[in-house]
All heavy atoms as TSV, in Angstrom:
chain	resi	resn	atom	element	x	y	z
A	1	MET	N	N	0.884	17.124	12.027
A	1	MET	CA	C	2.278	16.721	12.123
A	1	MET	C	C	2.794	17.122	13.497
A	1	MET	O	O	2.590	18.239	13.950
A	1	MET	CB	C	3.095	17.410	11.029
A	1	MET	CG	C	4.563	17.103	11.088
A	1	MET	SD	S	5.568	17.975	9.864
A	1	MET	CE	C	4.787	17.524	8.344
A	2	GLU	N	N	3.473	16.186	14.164
A	2	GLU	CA	C	4.070	16.456	15.456
A	2	GLU	C	C	5.587	16.532	15.302
A	2	GLU	O	O	6.199	15.623	14.757
A	2	GLU	CB	C	3.712	15.347	16.440
A	2	GLU	CG	C	4.305	15.577	17.821
A	2	GLU	CD	C	3.965	14.454	18.785
A	2	GLU	OE1	O	4.183	13.277	18.430
A	2	GLU	OE2	O	3.490	14.771	19.880
A	3	VAL	N	N	6.171	17.631	15.766
A	3	VAL	CA	C	7.618	17.834	15.674
A	3	VAL	C	C	8.159	18.035	17.085
A	3	VAL	O	O	7.692	18.908	17.818
A	3	VAL	CB	C	7.960	19.058	14.796
A	3	VAL	CG1	C	9.463	19.224	14.681
A	3	VAL	CG2	C	7.317	18.943	13.423
A	4	ILE	N	N	9.144	17.208	17.447
A	4	ILE	CA	C	9.736	17.288	18.792
A	4	ILE	C	C	11.253	17.379	18.659
A	4	ILE	O	O	11.857	16.638	17.889
A	4	ILE	CB	C	9.391	16.045	19.638
A	4	ILE	CG1	C	7.879	15.840	19.710
A	4	ILE	CG2	C	9.973	16.180	21.041
A	4	ILE	CD1	C	7.468	14.535	20.367
A	5	VAL	N	N	11.836	18.298	19.433
A	5	VAL	CA	C	13.295	18.406	19.528
A	5	VAL	C	C	13.682	17.918	20.921
A	5	VAL	O	O	13.170	18.410	21.928
A	5	VAL	CB	C	13.777	19.857	19.312
A	5	VAL	CG1	C	15.281	19.956	19.531
A	5	VAL	CG2	C	13.398	20.353	17.930
A	6	TYR	N	N	14.547	16.917	20.964
A	6	TYR	CA	C	15.047	16.380	22.226
A	6	TYR	C	C	16.452	16.911	22.466
A	6	TYR	O	O	17.285	16.865	21.558
A	6	TYR	CB	C	15.122	14.854	22.177
A	6	TYR	CG	C	13.792	14.163	22.234
A	6	TYR	CD1	C	13.041	13.975	21.086
A	6	TYR	CD2	C	13.297	13.678	23.441
A	6	TYR	CE1	C	11.816	13.320	21.133
A	6	TYR	CE2	C	12.072	13.021	23.498
A	6	TYR	CZ	C	11.335	12.848	22.344
A	6	TYR	OH	O	10.133	12.207	22.388
A	7	GLY	N	N	16.697	17.399	23.681
A	7	GLY	CA	C	18.023	17.858	24.052
A	7	GLY	C	C	18.018	18.418	25.452
A	7	GLY	O	O	17.003	18.933	25.914
A	8	PRO	N	N	19.146	18.323	26.145
A	8	PRO	CA	C	19.209	18.754	27.539
A	8	PRO	C	C	19.266	20.269	27.741
A	8	PRO	O	O	19.245	20.734	28.870
A	8	PRO	CB	C	20.491	18.091	28.043
A	8	PRO	CG	C	21.346	17.985	26.831
A	8	PRO	CD	C	20.388	17.703	25.701
A	9	GLY	N	N	19.340	21.025	26.672
A	9	GLY	CA	C	19.390	22.481	26.811
A	9	GLY	C	C	20.712	23.085	26.398
A	9	GLY	O	O	20.972	24.259	26.646
A	10	CYS	N	N	21.548	22.303	25.749
A	10	CYS	CA	C	22.861	22.789	25.315
A	10	CYS	C	C	22.720	23.698	24.081
A	10	CYS	O	O	21.654	23.806	23.491
A	10	CYS	CB	C	23.766	21.602	24.989
A	10	CYS	SG	S	23.162	20.583	23.619
A	11	ALA	N	N	23.808	24.319	23.703
A	11	ALA	CA	C	23.806	25.224	22.547
A	11	ALA	C	C	23.469	24.469	21.259
A	11	ALA	O	O	22.775	25.000	20.389
A	11	ALA	CB	C	25.164	25.905	22.416
A	12	ARG	N	N	23.939	23.228	21.135
A	12	ARG	CA	C	23.644	22.429	19.937
A	12	ARG	C	C	22.141	22.156	19.829
A	12	ARG	O	O	21.574	22.164	18.747
A	12	ARG	CB	C	24.419	21.109	19.981
A	12	ARG	CG	C	25.920	21.270	19.822
A	12	ARG	CD	C	26.706	20.009	20.160
A	12	ARG	NE	N	26.107	18.766	19.730
A	12	ARG	CZ	C	26.331	18.172	18.557
A	12	ARG	NH1	N	27.147	18.730	17.693
A	12	ARG	NH2	N	25.750	17.032	18.258
A	13	CYS	N	N	21.522	21.919	20.973
A	13	CYS	CA	C	20.083	21.648	20.988
A	13	CYS	C	C	19.290	22.915	20.651
A	13	CYS	O	O	18.304	22.854	19.922
A	13	CYS	CB	C	19.675	21.103	22.347
A	13	CYS	SG	S	20.536	19.567	22.752
A	14	ALA	N	N	19.739	24.044	21.168
A	14	ALA	CA	C	19.083	25.314	20.860
A	14	ALA	C	C	19.207	25.627	19.373
A	14	ALA	O	O	18.251	26.099	18.748
A	14	ALA	CB	C	19.689	26.437	21.696
A	15	ALA	N	N	20.372	25.346	18.789
A	15	ALA	CA	C	20.575	25.577	17.353
A	15	ALA	C	C	19.663	24.665	16.532
A	15	ALA	O	O	19.096	25.091	15.519
A	15	ALA	CB	C	22.035	25.342	16.981
A	16	THR	N	N	19.492	23.436	16.978
A	16	THR	CA	C	18.616	22.503	16.273
A	16	THR	C	C	17.176	22.996	16.321
A	16	THR	O	O	16.482	23.013	15.298
A	16	THR	CB	C	18.731	21.092	16.890
A	16	THR	OG1	O	20.075	20.643	16.719
A	16	THR	CG2	C	17.776	20.118	16.223
A	17	GLU	N	N	16.725	23.417	17.497
A	17	GLU	CA	C	15.361	23.926	17.629
A	17	GLU	C	C	15.155	25.154	16.740
A	17	GLU	O	O	14.134	25.279	16.064
A	17	GLU	CB	C	15.060	24.270	19.086
A	17	GLU	CG	C	13.638	24.754	19.286
A	17	GLU	CD	C	13.315	25.092	20.729
A	17	GLU	OE1	O	14.218	25.046	21.600
A	17	GLU	OE2	O	12.146	25.419	20.986
A	18	LYS	N	N	16.138	26.036	16.715
A	18	LYS	CA	C	16.056	27.238	15.872
A	18	LYS	C	C	15.932	26.843	14.398
A	18	LYS	O	O	15.117	27.406	13.660
A	18	LYS	CB	C	17.301	28.098	16.093
A	18	LYS	CG	C	17.333	29.352	15.256
A	18	LYS	CD	C	18.612	30.146	15.520
A	18	LYS	CE	C	18.668	31.325	14.589
A	18	LYS	NZ	N	19.923	31.439	13.885
A	19	ASN	N	N	16.733	25.865	13.956
A	19	ASN	CA	C	16.684	25.426	12.557
A	19	ASN	C	C	15.347	24.768	12.222
A	19	ASN	O	O	14.818	24.956	11.126
A	19	ASN	CB	C	17.840	24.475	12.259
A	19	ASN	CG	C	19.166	25.182	12.186
A	19	ASN	OD1	O	19.247	26.405	12.263
A	19	ASN	ND2	N	20.244	24.428	12.064
A	20	VAL	N	N	14.797	24.007	13.162
A	20	VAL	CA	C	13.491	23.379	12.941
A	20	VAL	C	C	12.424	24.454	12.768
A	20	VAL	O	O	11.607	24.401	11.841
A	20	VAL	CB	C	13.128	22.419	14.100
A	20	VAL	CG1	C	11.664	22.016	14.042
A	20	VAL	CG2	C	14.017	21.194	14.085
A	21	ARG	N	N	12.438	25.434	13.648
A	21	ARG	CA	C	11.442	26.522	13.556
A	21	ARG	C	C	11.596	27.295	12.243
A	21	ARG	O	O	10.604	27.649	11.606
A	21	ARG	CB	C	11.559	27.455	14.756
A	21	ARG	CG	C	11.128	26.794	16.053
A	21	ARG	CD	C	11.163	27.753	17.241
A	21	ARG	NE	N	10.889	27.067	18.480
A	21	ARG	CZ	C	9.682	26.696	18.898
A	21	ARG	NH1	N	8.633	26.954	18.146
A	21	ARG	NH2	N	9.529	26.070	20.055
A	22	GLU	N	N	12.831	27.540	11.841
A	22	GLU	CA	C	13.071	28.268	10.583
A	22	GLU	C	C	12.595	27.448	9.390
A	22	GLU	O	O	11.994	27.986	8.459
A	22	GLU	CB	C	14.553	28.614	10.446
A	22	GLU	CG	C	14.894	29.382	9.182
A	22	GLU	CD	C	14.184	30.732	9.048
A	22	GLU	OE1	O	13.826	31.356	10.066
A	22	GLU	OE2	O	13.964	31.170	7.889
A	23	ALA	N	N	12.837	26.154	9.397
A	23	ALA	CA	C	12.389	25.284	8.302
A	23	ALA	C	C	10.869	25.302	8.194
A	23	ALA	O	O	10.316	25.423	7.089
A	23	ALA	CB	C	12.899	23.860	8.518
A	24	LEU	N	N	10.189	25.196	9.326
A	24	LEU	CA	C	8.724	25.247	9.325
A	24	LEU	C	C	8.234	26.588	8.785
A	24	LEU	O	O	7.299	26.643	7.982
A	24	LEU	CB	C	8.184	25.014	10.738
A	24	LEU	CG	C	8.263	23.578	11.244
A	24	LEU	CD1	C	8.044	23.524	12.753
A	24	LEU	CD2	C	7.249	22.696	10.521
A	25	LYS	N	N	8.886	27.650	9.211
A	25	LYS	CA	C	8.507	29.002	8.757
A	25	LYS	C	C	8.677	29.121	7.250
A	25	LYS	O	O	7.792	29.611	6.543
A	25	LYS	CB	C	9.364	30.043	9.482
A	25	LYS	CG	C	9.068	31.465	9.094
A	25	LYS	CD	C	9.980	32.422	9.848
A	25	LYS	CE	C	9.847	33.816	9.310
A	25	LYS	NZ	N	10.842	34.723	9.893
A	26	GLN	N	N	9.819	28.657	6.730
A	26	GLN	CA	C	10.073	28.759	5.288
A	26	GLN	C	C	9.084	27.937	4.479
A	26	GLN	O	O	8.759	28.295	3.345
A	26	GLN	CB	C	11.501	28.325	4.975
A	26	GLN	CG	C	12.542	29.332	5.414
A	26	GLN	CD	C	13.955	28.925	5.037
A	26	GLN	OE1	O	14.178	28.069	4.193
A	26	GLN	NE2	N	14.937	29.552	5.681
A	27	LEU	N	N	8.603	26.839	5.059
A	27	LEU	CA	C	7.630	25.998	4.361
A	27	LEU	C	C	6.192	26.472	4.573
A	27	LEU	O	O	5.263	25.912	4.003
A	27	LEU	CB	C	7.754	24.543	4.832
A	27	LEU	CG	C	9.036	23.826	4.425
A	27	LEU	CD1	C	9.138	22.481	5.141
A	27	LEU	CD2	C	9.091	23.641	2.918
A	28	GLY	N	N	6.025	27.491	5.409
A	28	GLY	CA	C	4.691	28.023	5.667
A	28	GLY	C	C	3.848	27.113	6.546
A	28	GLY	O	O	2.620	27.177	6.516
A	29	LYS	N	N	4.492	26.275	7.334
A	29	LYS	CA	C	3.772	25.351	8.217
A	29	LYS	C	C	3.643	25.970	9.604
A	29	LYS	O	O	4.537	26.651	10.077
A	29	LYS	CB	C	4.499	24.011	8.308
A	29	LYS	CG	C	4.529	23.268	6.973
A	29	LYS	CD	C	5.168	21.909	7.129
A	29	LYS	CE	C	5.187	21.157	5.829
A	29	LYS	NZ	N	3.914	20.520	5.528
A	30	LYS	N	N	2.524	25.724	10.239
A	30	LYS	CA	C	2.226	26.327	11.542
A	30	LYS	C	C	2.336	25.339	12.697
A	30	LYS	O	O	1.873	25.599	13.788
A	30	LYS	CB	C	0.803	26.918	11.530
A	30	LYS	CG	C	0.560	27.929	10.448
A	30	LYS	CD	C	1.301	29.208	10.706
A	30	LYS	CE	C	0.931	30.224	9.623
A	30	LYS	NZ	N	1.837	31.327	9.575
A	31	GLU	N	N	2.948	24.173	12.468
A	31	GLU	CA	C	3.044	23.170	13.516
A	31	GLU	C	C	3.797	23.699	14.730
A	31	GLU	O	O	4.752	24.442	14.601
A	31	GLU	CB	C	3.781	21.913	13.000
A	31	GLU	CG	C	2.915	20.971	12.230
A	31	GLU	CD	C	2.595	21.464	10.821
A	31	GLU	OE1	O	3.238	22.393	10.336
A	31	GLU	OE2	O	1.684	20.898	10.205
A	32	GLU	N	N	3.343	23.260	15.886
A	32	GLU	CA	C	4.021	23.594	17.132
A	32	GLU	C	C	5.238	22.687	17.279
A	32	GLU	O	O	5.188	21.510	16.926
A	32	GLU	CB	C	3.076	23.371	18.308
A	32	GLU	CG	C	3.695	23.677	19.640
A	32	GLU	CD	C	2.763	23.372	20.801
A	32	GLU	OE1	O	1.541	23.341	20.596
A	32	GLU	OE2	O	3.284	23.143	21.898
A	33	VAL	N	N	6.313	23.239	17.786
A	33	VAL	CA	C	7.532	22.461	18.030
A	33	VAL	C	C	7.628	22.220	19.533
A	33	VAL	O	O	7.685	23.160	20.312
A	33	VAL	CB	C	8.791	23.204	17.540
A	33	VAL	CG1	C	10.044	22.401	17.859
A	33	VAL	CG2	C	8.695	23.493	16.055
A	34	LYS	N	N	7.624	20.948	19.918
A	34	LYS	CA	C	7.796	20.599	21.329
A	34	LYS	C	C	9.289	20.472	21.608
A	34	LYS	O	O	10.035	19.985	20.768
A	34	LYS	CB	C	7.139	19.263	21.653
A	34	LYS	CG	C	5.653	19.282	21.676
A	34	LYS	CD	C	5.154	17.917	22.132
A	34	LYS	CE	C	3.668	17.805	22.094
A	34	LYS	NZ	N	3.234	16.441	22.480
A	35	LYS	N	N	9.702	20.887	22.800
A	35	LYS	CA	C	11.088	20.756	23.239
A	35	LYS	C	C	11.086	19.899	24.485
A	35	LYS	O	O	10.409	20.222	25.455
A	35	LYS	CB	C	11.667	22.148	23.535
A	35	LYS	CG	C	13.054	22.136	24.141
A	35	LYS	CD	C	14.088	21.743	23.119
A	35	LYS	CE	C	15.498	21.972	23.580
A	35	LYS	NZ	N	15.998	21.061	24.553
A	36	ILE	N	N	11.782	18.779	24.441
A	36	ILE	CA	C	11.851	17.885	25.590
A	36	ILE	C	C	13.294	17.815	26.072
A	36	ILE	O	O	14.197	17.489	25.306
A	36	ILE	CB	C	11.316	16.479	25.237
A	36	ILE	CG1	C	9.836	16.598	24.855
A	36	ILE	CG2	C	11.534	15.517	26.395
A	36	ILE	CD1	C	9.171	15.312	24.496
A	37	SER	N	N	13.484	18.138	27.363
A	37	SER	CA	C	14.836	18.137	27.917
A	37	SER	C	C	14.986	17.170	29.092
A	37	SER	O	O	16.044	17.118	29.717
A	37	SER	CB	C	15.244	19.552	28.328
A	37	SER	OG	O	14.273	20.126	29.167
A	38	ASP	N	N	13.968	16.386	29.373
A	38	ASP	CA	C	14.013	15.398	30.458
A	38	ASP	C	C	14.678	14.114	29.955
A	38	ASP	O	O	14.170	13.464	29.035
A	38	ASP	CB	C	12.597	15.116	30.941
A	38	ASP	CG	C	12.542	14.164	32.120
A	38	ASP	OD1	O	13.541	13.471	32.406
A	38	ASP	OD2	O	11.469	14.111	32.761
A	39	VAL	N	N	15.798	13.753	30.560
A	39	VAL	CA	C	16.572	12.594	30.124
A	39	VAL	C	C	15.735	11.308	30.174
A	39	VAL	O	O	15.888	10.427	29.331
A	39	VAL	CB	C	17.854	12.446	30.983
A	39	VAL	CG1	C	18.632	11.211	30.599
A	39	VAL	CG2	C	18.718	13.684	30.841
A	40	ARG	N	N	14.821	11.201	31.114
A	40	ARG	CA	C	13.957	10.014	31.190
A	40	ARG	C	C	13.085	9.902	29.947
A	40	ARG	O	O	12.803	8.800	29.468
A	40	ARG	CB	C	13.099	10.058	32.448
A	40	ARG	CG	C	13.922	9.892	33.735
A	40	ARG	CD	C	13.059	10.111	34.923
A	40	ARG	NE	N	12.644	11.527	34.907
A	40	ARG	CZ	C	12.430	12.254	35.970
A	40	ARG	NH1	N	12.537	11.722	37.161
A	40	ARG	NH2	N	12.087	13.511	35.882
A	41	GLU	N	N	12.658	11.046	29.418
A	41	GLU	CA	C	11.849	11.048	28.195
A	41	GLU	C	C	12.689	10.635	26.987
A	41	GLU	O	O	12.179	10.021	26.055
A	41	GLU	CB	C	11.214	12.423	27.968
A	41	GLU	CG	C	10.188	12.806	29.008
A	41	GLU	CD	C	9.003	11.853	29.061
A	41	GLU	OE1	O	8.508	11.423	28.002
A	41	GLU	OE2	O	8.575	11.533	30.187
A	42	PHE	N	N	13.984	10.978	27.007
A	42	PHE	CA	C	14.881	10.543	25.920
A	42	PHE	C	C	14.855	9.013	25.841
A	42	PHE	O	O	14.716	8.433	24.772
A	42	PHE	CB	C	16.335	10.967	26.159
A	42	PHE	CG	C	16.609	12.441	26.258
A	42	PHE	CD1	C	17.876	12.875	26.588
A	42	PHE	CD2	C	15.639	13.392	26.018
A	42	PHE	CE1	C	18.179	14.221	26.684
A	42	PHE	CE2	C	15.918	14.744	26.111
A	42	PHE	CZ	C	17.191	15.154	26.454
A	43	ALA	N	N	15.002	8.388	26.995
A	43	ALA	CA	C	15.042	6.924	27.045
A	43	ALA	C	C	13.734	6.318	26.549
A	43	ALA	O	O	13.742	5.354	25.780
A	43	ALA	CB	C	15.335	6.459	28.468
A	44	LYS	N	N	12.613	6.888	26.968
A	44	LYS	CA	C	11.307	6.384	26.523
A	44	LYS	C	C	11.160	6.446	25.009
A	44	LYS	O	O	10.532	5.589	24.401
A	44	LYS	CB	C	10.174	7.186	27.167
A	44	LYS	CG	C	9.954	6.896	28.620
A	44	LYS	CD	C	8.791	7.730	29.127
A	44	LYS	CE	C	8.656	7.659	30.629
A	44	LYS	NZ	N	7.597	8.549	31.108
A	45	ALA	N	N	11.738	7.489	24.413
A	45	ALA	CA	C	11.622	7.689	22.964
A	45	ALA	C	C	12.726	6.960	22.186
A	45	ALA	O	O	12.745	6.989	20.961
A	45	ALA	CB	C	11.670	9.175	22.639
A	46	GLY	N	N	13.661	6.340	22.905
A	46	GLY	CA	C	14.747	5.629	22.231
A	46	GLY	C	C	15.852	6.548	21.743
A	46	GLY	O	O	16.637	6.178	20.878
A	47	ILE	N	N	15.940	7.741	22.317
A	47	ILE	CA	C	16.962	8.712	21.927
A	47	ILE	C	C	18.243	8.412	22.701
A	47	ILE	O	O	18.243	8.388	23.928
A	47	ILE	CB	C	16.509	10.162	22.232
A	47	ILE	CG1	C	15.169	10.490	21.571
A	47	ILE	CG2	C	17.596	11.155	21.852
A	47	ILE	CD1	C	15.166	10.464	20.074
A	48	VAL	N	N	19.335	8.182	21.978
A	48	VAL	CA	C	20.623	7.922	22.605
A	48	VAL	C	C	21.517	9.159	22.504
A	48	VAL	O	O	22.205	9.515	23.447
A	48	VAL	CB	C	21.320	6.710	21.952
A	48	VAL	CG1	C	22.687	6.468	22.569
A	48	VAL	CG2	C	20.448	5.467	22.079
A	49	PHE	N	N	21.506	9.804	21.341
A	49	PHE	CA	C	22.355	10.973	21.104
A	49	PHE	C	C	21.483	12.198	20.855
A	49	PHE	O	O	20.478	12.121	20.156
A	49	PHE	CB	C	23.258	10.743	19.885
A	49	PHE	CG	C	24.160	9.554	20.039
A	49	PHE	CD1	C	23.901	8.381	19.371
A	49	PHE	CD2	C	25.267	9.615	20.867
A	49	PHE	CE1	C	24.727	7.279	19.512
A	49	PHE	CE2	C	26.100	8.520	21.017
A	49	PHE	CZ	C	25.826	7.343	20.341
A	50	THR	N	N	21.895	13.321	21.444
A	50	THR	CA	C	21.179	14.574	21.225
A	50	THR	C	C	22.115	15.558	20.544
A	50	THR	O	O	23.332	15.397	20.611
A	50	THR	CB	C	20.693	15.172	22.567
A	50	THR	OG1	O	21.811	15.448	23.405
A	50	THR	CG2	C	19.715	14.246	23.250
A	51	PRO	N	N	21.586	16.538	19.880
A	51	PRO	CA	C	20.166	16.802	19.713
A	51	PRO	C	C	19.515	15.769	18.798
A	51	PRO	O	O	20.176	15.148	17.973
A	51	PRO	CB	C	20.125	18.196	19.089
A	51	PRO	CG	C	21.431	18.347	18.399
A	51	PRO	CD	C	22.419	17.540	19.199
A	52	ALA	N	N	18.201	15.644	18.956
A	52	ALA	CA	C	17.445	14.727	18.117
A	52	ALA	C	C	16.156	15.407	17.659
A	52	ALA	O	O	15.591	16.226	18.386
A	52	ALA	CB	C	17.115	13.455	18.874
A	53	VAL	N	N	15.736	15.068	16.460
A	53	VAL	CA	C	14.478	15.586	15.907
A	53	VAL	C	C	13.587	14.389	15.604
A	53	VAL	O	O	13.989	13.464	14.903
A	53	VAL	CB	C	14.716	16.417	14.619
A	53	VAL	CG1	C	13.391	16.905	14.053
A	53	VAL	CG2	C	15.650	17.584	14.892
A	54	VAL	N	N	12.374	14.438	16.154
A	54	VAL	CA	C	11.389	13.383	15.933
A	54	VAL	C	C	10.198	14.004	15.224
A	54	VAL	O	O	9.662	15.028	15.661
A	54	VAL	CB	C	10.954	12.745	17.276
A	54	VAL	CG1	C	9.842	11.740	17.064
A	54	VAL	CG2	C	12.149	12.103	17.958
A	55	ILE	N	N	9.810	13.389	14.105
A	55	ILE	CA	C	8.665	13.870	13.339
A	55	ILE	C	C	7.645	12.738	13.275
A	55	ILE	O	O	7.962	11.639	12.814
A	55	ILE	CB	C	9.074	14.313	11.918
A	55	ILE	CG1	C	10.098	15.452	12.009
A	55	ILE	CG2	C	7.845	14.743	11.111
A	55	ILE	CD1	C	10.730	15.842	10.691
A	56	ASP	N	N	6.463	13.025	13.778
A	56	ASP	CA	C	5.375	12.040	13.810
A	56	ASP	C	C	5.816	10.709	14.410
A	56	ASP	O	O	5.534	9.639	13.881
A	56	ASP	CB	C	4.781	11.834	12.416
A	56	ASP	CG	C	4.002	13.054	11.939
A	56	ASP	OD1	O	3.519	13.820	12.803
A	56	ASP	OD2	O	3.879	13.238	10.723
A	57	GLY	N	N	6.551	10.780	15.517
A	57	GLY	CA	C	6.936	9.592	16.250
A	57	GLY	C	C	8.159	8.855	15.732
A	57	GLY	O	O	8.577	7.855	16.311
A	58	GLU	N	N	8.759	9.341	14.662
A	58	GLU	CA	C	9.928	8.675	14.078
A	58	GLU	C	C	11.169	9.557	14.232
A	58	GLU	O	O	11.160	10.734	13.862
A	58	GLU	CB	C	9.686	8.400	12.594
A	58	GLU	CG	C	10.781	7.598	11.934
A	58	GLU	CD	C	10.483	7.287	10.474
A	58	GLU	OE1	O	9.306	7.304	10.072
A	58	GLU	OE2	O	11.448	7.047	9.736
A	59	VAL	N	N	12.241	8.968	14.782
A	59	VAL	CA	C	13.498	9.711	14.947
A	59	VAL	C	C	14.088	9.950	13.555
A	59	VAL	O	O	14.416	9.015	12.838
A	59	VAL	CB	C	14.502	8.939	15.832
A	59	VAL	CG1	C	15.807	9.728	15.951
A	59	VAL	CG2	C	13.916	8.662	17.201
A	60	LYS	N	N	14.215	11.213	13.187
A	60	LYS	CA	C	14.739	11.568	11.866
A	60	LYS	C	C	16.195	12.008	11.911
A	60	LYS	O	O	16.930	11.821	10.953
A	60	LYS	CB	C	13.897	12.695	11.247
A	60	LYS	CG	C	12.449	12.345	11.031
A	60	LYS	CD	C	12.308	11.319	9.940
A	60	LYS	CE	C	10.853	11.113	9.562
A	60	LYS	NZ	N	10.694	10.201	8.444
A	61	VAL	N	N	16.601	12.629	13.029
A	61	VAL	CA	C	17.968	13.121	13.187
A	61	VAL	C	C	18.384	12.856	14.632
A	61	VAL	O	O	17.591	13.072	15.549
A	61	VAL	CB	C	18.066	14.641	12.906
A	61	VAL	CG1	C	19.471	15.153	13.136
A	61	VAL	CG2	C	17.598	14.976	11.510
A	62	SER	N	N	19.610	12.406	14.821
A	62	SER	CA	C	20.106	12.177	16.174
A	62	SER	C	C	21.618	12.392	16.210
A	62	SER	O	O	22.336	11.869	15.366
A	62	SER	CB	C	19.776	10.745	16.606
A	62	SER	OG	O	20.216	10.511	17.913
A	63	GLY	N	N	22.065	13.196	17.188
A	63	GLY	CA	C	23.492	13.379	17.400
A	63	GLY	C	C	24.162	14.434	16.557
A	63	GLY	O	O	25.383	14.536	16.563
A	64	LYS	N	N	23.380	15.243	15.825
A	64	LYS	CA	C	23.984	16.323	15.033
A	64	LYS	C	C	22.990	17.457	14.877
A	64	LYS	O	O	21.793	17.283	15.099
A	64	LYS	CB	C	24.429	15.825	13.664
A	64	LYS	CG	C	23.306	15.489	12.722
A	64	LYS	CD	C	23.838	15.148	11.337
A	64	LYS	CE	C	22.718	15.272	10.317
A	64	LYS	NZ	N	23.178	15.753	9.055
A	65	ILE	N	N	23.506	18.598	14.480
A	65	ILE	CA	C	22.657	19.754	14.216
A	65	ILE	C	C	22.273	19.715	12.736
A	65	ILE	O	O	23.136	19.921	11.882
A	65	ILE	CB	C	23.383	21.079	14.524
A	65	ILE	CG1	C	23.856	21.107	15.976
A	65	ILE	CG2	C	22.473	22.268	14.223
A	65	ILE	CD1	C	24.776	22.265	16.298
A	66	PRO	N	N	21.021	19.432	12.429
A	66	PRO	CA	C	20.619	19.395	11.025
A	66	PRO	C	C	20.464	20.818	10.474
A	66	PRO	O	O	20.067	21.728	11.196
A	66	PRO	CB	C	19.271	18.678	11.054
A	66	PRO	CG	C	18.729	18.989	12.413
A	66	PRO	CD	C	19.926	19.086	13.324
A	67	SER	N	N	20.797	20.979	9.202
A	67	SER	CA	C	20.632	22.293	8.571
A	67	SER	C	C	19.149	22.545	8.311
A	67	SER	O	O	18.330	21.613	8.339
A	67	SER	CB	C	21.396	22.341	7.251
A	67	SER	OG	O	20.753	21.508	6.295
A	68	VAL	N	N	18.824	23.779	8.042
A	68	VAL	CA	C	17.440	24.133	7.707
A	68	VAL	C	C	16.991	23.346	6.483
A	68	VAL	O	O	15.879	22.811	6.453
A	68	VAL	CB	C	17.308	25.665	7.479
A	68	VAL	CG1	C	15.924	26.013	6.950
A	68	VAL	CG2	C	17.592	26.422	8.768
A	69	ASP	N	N	17.847	23.236	5.477
A	69	ASP	CA	C	17.485	22.501	4.261
A	69	ASP	C	C	17.259	21.011	4.536
A	69	ASP	O	O	16.341	20.407	3.970
A	69	ASP	CB	C	18.542	22.686	3.179
A	69	ASP	CG	C	18.519	24.094	2.584
A	69	ASP	OD1	O	17.446	24.750	2.651
A	69	ASP	OD2	O	19.552	24.525	2.051
A	70	GLU	N	N	18.085	20.417	5.401
A	70	GLU	CA	C	17.880	19.007	5.765
A	70	GLU	C	C	16.522	18.807	6.420
A	70	GLU	O	O	15.807	17.850	6.121
A	70	GLU	CB	C	18.972	18.538	6.732
A	70	GLU	CG	C	20.325	18.314	6.113
A	70	GLU	CD	C	21.356	17.932	7.163
A	70	GLU	OE1	O	21.832	18.824	7.868
A	70	GLU	OE2	O	21.652	16.735	7.255
A	71	ILE	N	N	16.187	19.707	7.318
A	71	ILE	CA	C	14.915	19.612	8.030
A	71	ILE	C	C	13.749	19.801	7.064
A	71	ILE	O	O	12.756	19.072	7.133
A	71	ILE	CB	C	14.850	20.622	9.184
A	71	ILE	CG1	C	15.945	20.318	10.197
A	71	ILE	CG2	C	13.474	20.594	9.862
A	71	ILE	CD1	C	16.213	21.421	11.173
A	72	LYS	N	N	13.878	20.766	6.176
A	72	LYS	CA	C	12.803	20.993	5.198
A	72	LYS	C	C	12.560	19.726	4.378
A	72	LYS	O	O	11.409	19.355	4.128
A	72	LYS	CB	C	13.150	22.173	4.283
A	72	LYS	CG	C	12.979	23.520	4.966
A	72	LYS	CD	C	13.566	24.694	4.216
A	72	LYS	CE	C	13.133	24.849	2.797
A	72	LYS	NZ	N	13.703	26.073	2.187
A	73	ALA	N	N	13.617	19.051	3.976
A	73	ALA	CA	C	13.476	17.819	3.191
A	73	ALA	C	C	12.733	16.755	4.003
A	73	ALA	O	O	11.908	16.021	3.452
A	73	ALA	CB	C	14.842	17.308	2.764
A	74	LEU	N	N	12.994	16.672	5.285
A	74	LEU	CA	C	12.313	15.707	6.139
A	74	LEU	C	C	10.844	16.056	6.332
A	74	LEU	O	O	10.000	15.166	6.431
A	74	LEU	CB	C	13.001	15.626	7.510
A	74	LEU	CG	C	14.431	15.103	7.514
A	74	LEU	CD1	C	15.046	15.300	8.899
A	74	LEU	CD2	C	14.467	13.643	7.104
A	75	LEU	N	N	10.547	17.337	6.386
A	75	LEU	CA	C	9.180	17.779	6.636
A	75	LEU	C	C	8.256	17.609	5.433
A	75	LEU	O	O	7.046	17.484	5.618
A	75	LEU	CB	C	9.169	19.252	7.082
A	75	LEU	CG	C	9.767	19.526	8.459
A	75	LEU	CD1	C	9.969	21.016	8.652
A	75	LEU	CD2	C	8.886	18.942	9.549
A	76	VAL	N	N	8.802	17.599	4.237
A	76	VAL	CA	C	7.948	17.482	3.052
A	76	VAL	C	C	7.784	16.045	2.587
A	76	VAL	O	O	7.018	15.769	1.681
A	76	VAL	CB	C	8.442	18.363	1.880
A	76	VAL	CG1	C	8.359	19.829	2.247
A	76	VAL	CG2	C	9.836	17.993	1.453
A	77	LYS	N	N	8.477	15.101	3.199
A	77	LYS	CA	C	8.350	13.686	2.820
A	77	LYS	C	C	7.041	13.124	3.294
A	77	LYS	O	O	6.499	13.445	4.282
A	77	LYS	CB	C	9.499	12.868	3.399
A	77	LYS	CG	C	10.781	13.107	2.662
A	77	LYS	CD	C	11.856	12.190	3.191
A	77	LYS	CE	C	13.131	12.397	2.413
A	77	LYS	NZ	N	14.215	11.592	2.869
């Protein structure tokens, strides 16, 4: 499973990354979380609003800080 957090480095993006890591930890998953802050990469991935969470190439969350529980639900699907 590939998990990527897109964001320019703002507090909202840091909170999203923290929640993603916590969700993975609670689920006992060891996946690496990539953090991409290059705006050109946002465009390549089709990201318009940040923070964004992409799981296995699919944008799952964009433009809001997802809760740990929301992320866990996305990770087990």
